[in-house]
N, C-alpha and C positions, 0 to 999 in steps of 0.2 A: 504494500500500500504506500509506503514511503517513497518508493521508486516512481509510482504513478503520480504522486503529488509533485515530485521534482520535475517530471516530464510536463505535467500540466502547467507548472510555474514557468518553465522555459517557453512553452507554447504561448502563454499569455503575454510574456514579455516580448516575444517576437511579434505578436500581433499588435501590441501597443506601439512598438517601434515602427512597424510597417504603416500604421495609420498616421503616425506623426509626420508632419510636413518635412520633407527633405527635397527641396527643389533643385538641388545640384547633385552631380555625380559624387563630389566630395562628401556631401552630406549623407548620401546613401552609403558610401564606403564607411563612414564613421558609424552609422547605424549598424551595419553588418559587423564591424569590429566590436562594437559594444555588445551586440547579441552573442557573438562568439565568447566574449569574456564572461557574460552572464551564464552561458551554458557551461563553461569551464568551472566557474565558481559553484554552480549548482551540482555538478558532478563531484566536485571535491567534497561538498557538504553531505552528499548522499553516501559517501564511503563509510 
């Protein structure tokens, strides 16, 4: 169940970042970078 919660959290964060306005390629790149960092942190917390 804890793993499912972590996956849900990652999906929600990604969805929030996707909805956030990023009108430039640089902004989109930063969003992807932030999402990757969030996924990494969530995976570390789930260990």
